[in-house]
C-alpha positions in Angstrom: -29.1 -86.2 -25.0 -31.8 -84.9 -22.7 -35.0 -83.7 -24.2 -38.1 -81.9 -22.9 -41.3 -81.2 -24.7 -42.1 -77.5 -25.6 -45.3 -76.0 -27.1 -43.9 -76.5 -30.5 -42.3 -80.0 -30.0 -39.4 -81.4 -28.0 -36.6 -79.0 -26.8 -33.0 -80.1 -27.0 -30.5 -79.1 -24.1 -28.8 -76.4 -26.2 -32.1 -74.8 -26.7 -33.0 -74.6 -23.1 -29.5 -73.2 -22.2 -29.9 -70.5 -24.9 -33.3 -69.5 -23.3 -31.8 -69.3 -19.9 -29.1 -67.0 -21.1 -31.4 -64.8 -23.1 -33.6 -64.5 -19.9 -30.7 -63.6 -17.8 -29.5 -61.0 -20.3 -32.9 -59.4 -20.4 -33.2 -59.4 -16.6 -29.6 -57.8 -16.3 -30.3 -55.2 -18.9 -33.5 -54.3 -17.2 -31.7 -54.0 -13.8 -29.0 -51.9 -15.4 -31.6 -49.5 -16.8 -33.4 -49.3 -13.5 -30.1 -48.5 -11.7 -29.2 -45.9 -14.1 -32.9 -44.4 -13.8 -32.5 -44.3 -10.1 -29.2 -42.8 -10.1 -30.2 -40.0 -12.5 -33.3 -39.4 -10.4 -31.3 -39.1 -7.2 -28.9 -36.7 -9.0 -31.6 -34.5 -10.2 -33.3 -34.6 -6.7 -30.1 -33.7 -5.1 -29.4 -30.8 -7.4 -32.8 -29.4 -6.8 -32.6 -29.6 -3.1 -32.3 -26.1 -1.5 -28.5 -24.9 -0.8 -28.0 -23.2 2.5 -27.4 -19.5 1.5 -24.3 -17.5 2.5 -25.4 -14.8 4.9 -24.3 -11.3 3.8 -23.7 -8.7 6.4 -23.6 -5.0 5.6 -20.8 -2.9 7.2 -20.7 1.0 6.9 -17.2 2.2 7.5 -16.6 5.9 8.4 -13.6 8.3 8.7 -13.5 12.0 8.1 -10.0 11.9 6.7 -9.6 11.4 2.9 -8.9 8.1 1.4 -5.1 9.0 0.8 -4.5 9.1 4.5 -2.2 6.2 5.4 -4.7 4.5 7.9 -7.6 5.0 5.6 -5.8 3.7 2.6 -4.6 0.6 4.5 -8.1 -0.1 5.9 -9.3 -0.3 2.3 -6.2 -2.2 1.1 -5.5 -4.4 4.0 -8.2 -4.6 6.6 -11.2 -5.2 4.4 -9.6 -7.6 2.1 -8.1 -9.7 5.0 -11.5 -9.9 6.5 -13.1 -11.0 3.3 -10.3 -13.7 2.9 -10.8 -15.2 6.4 -14.5 -15.3 6.1 -14.3 -16.9 2.7 -12.4 -19.9 4.4 -15.8 -21.1 5.9 -18.0 -19.4 3.4 -20.7 -19.0 6.0 -20.7 -15.2 5.9 -19.6 -12.4 3.6 -19.4 -8.6 4.2 -20.9 -6.0 2.1 -18.7 -2.9 2.7 -19.7 0.5 2.3 -16.7 2.9 2.8 -17.4 6.6 3.6 -14.3 8.8 3.9 -13.2 12.5 3.6 -16.2 14.1 5.2 -18.9 12.3 3.3 -20.7 11.3 6.5 -18.5 12.8 9.2 -15.7 15.2 9.6 -12.2 14.0 11.2 -13.5 15.1 14.8 -17.0 13.5 14.3 -16.2 9.7 13.9 -16.5 9.1 17.6 -20.1 10.5 17.7 -20.8 9.2 14.4 -20.1 5.5 15.4 -21.9 6.2 18.8 -25.2 7.3 17.0 -24.9 4.3 14.3 -24.0 6.7 11.4 -21.3 4.2 10.8 -20.9 0.5 12.0 -17.1 0.5 12.0 -15.0 3.8 12.4 -11.3 4.8 12.7 -11.6 7.2 15.7 -8.9 10.0 15.9 -8.5 9.7 19.7 -6.5 12.9 20.2 -9.5 15.1 19.5 -11.4 13.5 22.6 -9.1 13.9 25.5 -12.1 14.5 27.9 -14.2 11.5 26.7 -11.2 9.1 26.1 -8.5 10.3 28.6 -6.7 6.9 28.8 -5.9 7.1 25.1 -3.4 9.9 25.9 -1.0 7.4 27.5 1.6 7.6 24.7 1.1 11.5 24.2 1.7 12.3 27.9 5.1 10.3 27.6 7.2 12.2 25.0 10.9 11.7 24.2 10.7 7.9 25.0 10.2 6.0 21.8 10.0 6.9 18.0 9.1 3.2 17.0 5.4 3.0 15.9 5.5 -0.7 16.3 6.6 -0.8 19.8 4.2 2.0 21.0 1.2 0.3 19.0 1.8 -3.0 20.6 2.4 -1.6 24.1 -0.7 0.6 24.1 -2.9 -2.2 22.6 -1.7 -4.6 25.5 -2.4 -2.0 28.1 -6.0 -1.7 26.7 -6.4 -5.5 27.2 -4.7 -5.5 30.5 -6.5 -2.6 32.2 -10.2 -2.0 31.7 -10.0 1.9 31.3 -9.7 2.2 27.6 -12.5 -0.3 26.8 -14.7 1.2 29.5 -14.5 4.7 27.8 -15.3 3.3 24.5 -18.3 1.4 26.1 -19.6 4.6 27.5 -19.7 5.9 24.0 -21.8 2.9 22.7 -18.6 1.3 21.1 -16.6 -1.7 21.3 -12.8 -1.4 21.1 -11.0 -3.4 18.5 -7.3 -2.1 18.2 -5.0 0.8 18.6 -3.6 2.4 15.5 -0.1 4.2 15.6 0.3 5.8 12.1 3.3 7.9 12.8 6.9 7.3 13.8 7.4 10.5 15.8 6.2 14.0 16.0 8.7 16.6 14.6 8.4 20.4 14.2 7.6 21.8 10.8 8.4 25.6 10.5 7.6 28.4 7.9 10.8 30.2 8.9 14.4 29.0 9.5 15.1 27.2 12.7 18.3 25.9 14.1 17.3 24.7 17.6 14.6 24.8 20.2 15.4 28.4 21.0 14.1 29.5 17.5 10.6 28.3 18.5 10.4 30.7 21.5 7.4 33.2 20.9 6.2 31.3 17.9 2.6 30.2 17.4 2.5 26.5 16.8 -0.4 24.3 15.6 -1.0 21.0 17.2 -3.8 18.6 18.3 -4.8 17.3 21.7 -2.0 16.7 24.3 1.0 17.4 22.0 0.2 21.1 22.6 1.3 20.6 26.1 4.8 20.0 24.9 5.0 23.6 24.0 4.8 24.5 27.8 8.5 23.7 27.8 9.3 26.4 25.4 9.4 30.0 26.6 6.7 32.1 24.9 5.5 29.4 22.5 1.7 29.4 21.9 -0.1 26.4 21.0 -2.9 26.7 18.4 -5.4 23.8 18.1 -5.8 22.4 14.6 -6.0 19.1 12.6 -3.9 17.6 9.9 -6.2 18.7 7.1 -5.9 22.3 8.4 -2.2 22.7 9.0 -1.2 23.5 5.4 -3.6 26.5 5.2 -2.9 27.5 8.8 0.8 28.0 7.9 0.2 29.3 4.5 -2.1 32.1 5.7 0.3 33.0 8.7 -2.2 31.9 11.4 0.6 29.8 12.8 4.4 29.8 12.4 4.9 26.0 12.7 3.1 22.8 13.3 3.9 19.6 15.3 3.3 16.6 13.0 5.1 13.6 11.5 7.1 13.3 8.2 4.7 11.0 6.3 1.9 13.4 6.8 4.1 16.3 5.8 5.1 14.6 2.7 1.5 13.5 1.8 0.1 17.0 2.4 2.9 18.7 0.8 4.2 20.8 3.8 7.5 21.6 2.2 5.6 24.3 0.0 4.8 26.2 3.1 6.9 25.0 5.8 10.4 24.2 4.5 12.2 23.7 7.7 11.9 20.4 9.8 13.3 20.3 13.2 14.1 16.7 14.2 13.3 16.7 17.8 11.9 13.0 18.0 9.2 13.8 20.3 8.0 10.3 20.0 5.5 7.9 18.4 1.9 8.3 19.6 -1.3 6.4 19.3 -3.8 8.6 17.6 -6.2 6.0 16.0 -8.5 3.4 17.3 -10.7 1.0 15.3 -14.1 0.7 17.0 -17.4 -0.8 16.3 -20.9 0.4 17.2 -22.1 -1.7 20.2 -25.6 -2.2 18.8 -24.2 -3.3 15.5 -21.6 -5.5 17.4 -24.2 -7.3 19.4 -26.0 -8.5 16.2 -23.0 -10.0 14.6 -22.4 -13.7 14.6 -19.4 -14.9 16.6 -17.4 -16.0 13.7 -17.5 -12.5 12.3 -16.5 -10.9 15.6 -13.7 -13.2 15.9 -12.4 -12.3 12.5 -12.8 -8.6 13.1 -10.8 -9.0 16.4 -8.0 -10.8 14.8 -7.7 -8.7 11.7 -7.8 -5.5 13.8 -4.6 -6.6 15.6 -3.0 -7.4 12.3 -4.1 -4.0 10.9 -2.3 -2.4 14.0 1.0 -4.2 13.3 0.6 -3.6 9.4 0.1 0.2 9.7 2.7 0.7 12.4 5.2 -1.3 10.1 4.3 1.0 7.0 4.8 4.0 9.2 8.2 3.0 10.1 9.0 2.1 6.5 7.7 5.4 5.3 9.5 7.6 7.8 12.8 7.7 6.0 11.3 7.8 2.6 9.2 10.6 3.7 12.0 12.8 5.0 13.9 12.2 1.7 10.8 13.3 -0.2 10.3 16.3 2.1 14.1 17.3 1.3 13.5 16.6 -2.4 10.5 18.9 -2.4 12.6 21.8 -1.1 12.7 21.1 2.7 15.6 21.4 5.1 16.0 19.1 8.1 17.8 20.3 11.3 18.7 17.9 14.1 18.1 18.8 17.8 20.9 18.0 20.0 20.6 15.4 22.7 21.2 18.2 25.2 18.3 20.2 23.7 16.0 17.3 23.9 16.7 16.6 27.5 16.3 20.4 28.3 13.0 20.5 26.6 11.7 17.4 28.4 12.8 18.8 31.7 11.3 22.1 31.2 7.9 20.6 30.6 5.4 20.1 33.4 5.1 16.3 34.2 1.9 15.9 32.1 2.2 12.0 32.6 1.7 12.4 36.4 -1.2 14.8 35.7 -2.8 12.2 33.4 -2.4 9.3 35.9 -3.8 11.3 38.8 -6.9 12.3 36.6 -7.4 8.5 35.8 -6.9 7.5 39.5 -9.4 10.1 40.7 -11.9 8.6 38.3 -11.4 5.1 39.8 -9.0 3.7 37.1 -5.4 2.5 37.8 -3.7 5.5 35.9 -0.4 5.0 37.8 -0.4 1.4 37.1 -1.1 1.9 33.4 1.7 4.5 33.3 4.2 2.2 34.9 3.2 -0.9 32.8 3.4 1.1 29.6 6.9 2.5 30.2 8.0 -0.9 31.5 6.8 -2.5 28.2 8.8 0.1 26.1 11.9 -0.4 28.3 11.6 -4.2 27.7 11.5 -3.4 23.9 14.7 -1.3 24.2 13.4 2.1 24.7 14.2 4.3 27.7 13.2 8.1 27.7 15.2 11.2 28.5 13.0 11.8 31.4 11.4 9.4 33.7 7.7 10.3 33.7 6.9 8.0 36.5 8.9 10.2 39.0 7.2 13.2 40.5 
């Protein structure tokens, strides 16, 4: 057996082997402890490093109509949650929404100016109140008796807005960025305080309306248009200021028109774009591109969502109107054609106004009606003809 001298005498081989194992164990334990300490230190260091903060962006939304109005309700229930959901996918930005409806900041007619001045960052503009500032928005309104499908009209108008510069130029002049068109009604009908059985019963009547739909009355002998707004119509009919109003079934049901106007003349004047989602230009310029992209995309989805609901609610609203005491009278195809033929060609007047202003009004008119025809809708009158 091999021996080696140690301080206390000779060491045998087993002793030397035992010492080596002990030294290795101690070194291994020390290394393990050092590794654990380093890992803990690194973990603590990593957890204390600053995390990039999510940027929060304030957005003030305005509309003068109350929260129960369809397009306002769906802005709250669809548009805002959908923007939040899409932004959350990256987590870089989040919106702090401040919703102001029902006249808290602006009245229904004041949204365009409110967004222009920065009283709101995002607004739902009721375009029919601003035919002089936003003439191209009247395209669907000047082509009645064509389509009562809100989805088809919304899509066609929005495509026109992207294919022709007029609509976006008009909003740019009001310090706003156009996002999307809103069609919140399936078709205008006539709601009357007195019994009606046809178009002839509207002769000599005072009829409330808004914007270009008052021009429809020029096809009815002696009928007088009275300018008003959706939130005014109930009181206007109740007090006798007017005999009837032009509006759509969902609104009539929501605002309880059957109580004061128990007769509906189903004339199917057509779906009309009356709402546009816009953004204050100064606010828009300060938004990150990711937020801009999300707002643009969600605005188009909101367009289709609202139009779809309008169609879903149309039949339900008529049923609710009848249940509340209303009576519905259908206008014959002959009466509809006669009414359309008796009107001045307001579509040609509209196109000429835009043409004279340097925009392609005639091209927009033809393209719009072409899109509706491709979707299966042909009017009782060809508005492109003089």
